[in-house]
N, C-alpha and C positions, 0 to 999 in steps of 0.2 A: 540500460541501453546496450551495453556490451553483451549482456546475456541474451537479450533479444536478437541481436545481430548474430551471435554465435549459434543461435537456433535457426538461423535463416529467415528471421522475421524482419520485415521492413519497419523498423521502429519509427522512422520519420513519417511514414504513412499513418501510423497510429496516432502520433502526436498531432498531425494536421487534421485528422478526420474524427477526432473525439467529439461526441455530441455534447456541447456545452450546456444544453438545456436538460440533460438527463437528470431525473429526480426519482426518488422512491417515496412511497407513501408509508404511513405507519403499517408495519408488518408484524404478523405473529409468527415468529420463528424461534427455534431453540436458541439458548444463549450461545452454544457452540457455533451454530450457523451464523449468528449475528457477529460473533468475534472473527470468524473466518472471512466474512464479507468485509469487515472493517480492516482486518490485516491485509487482505488483498488490495483494498483501496489505498492503504498506506504504502504498500510496496509499489503499486502503479504510480501513485502520486509522487513518489520520491525516486523514480527511476533515474532522474537527472542528478541525483545526489542531494536534492534539496526539496523538502516539503514546504511549499510556499504557504503564506498566510491564507490566500483564497482556497487552496487545496485543503488545508487543515480545517478551515471553516466548513467546507462542504462535507468533510468526513465527520466533523462534530454534528452537523445537521443529520447525516445518515444515522449516526449513533443515537441521537435523540429519538428518531423514528423507530429505531430497532430496540429502544429501551436499554441502552448501554450507557453507563456513566462516563463523563469526560475523563475522569481519572483512569478508567480502564482503557480508553483510547490512548491516553498519554503513555500508559504502561505498554500497550501494544507497539507504539512508535519506538519506545526504548528497546523492546525485545527485537524488533525488526533491525534496528541499528546494531544491536549486539550480535544478531545472526550474521549480518553482513561483515562485521569485524571478524567473527569466528571463521566465516567462509574465506575471507582474505588471508587469515593466518593459516588456514588449512592449505590453501593454494601455495603459499610461501613454503610450507613444510614439504609439500609434495614436490615442489620445484627444486628443493635442496638448498 
C-alpha cells in the first residue's frame, strides 16, 4: 500500500473496485509467464501485509489452471516475503 501511495496511486480505489468475480480458464502459457502471473497475484494479494486464506485459495486455483504445482506457489510466496525483507533491509542501510 505504501509503495502504491508513493507512486501516486490511489490504493483504496483499487481495493474497493477489484472485480471479485475475475477468473481465468486453463491457459497455455510458458512456465515463466505462469510464474510471473502467480508472483504478481501474490504481491497484490499481500499488499496489506497478509495473504488471506481466500486470496491464497484463489492463487492456488489460478496455479492449477496454469499447470503450476502448489509447492511452487508456496515457494513463490516465500520468495516474495524474502524480497520484501531484503528491500526493507536495503532501505535501512540507505537511511544510515
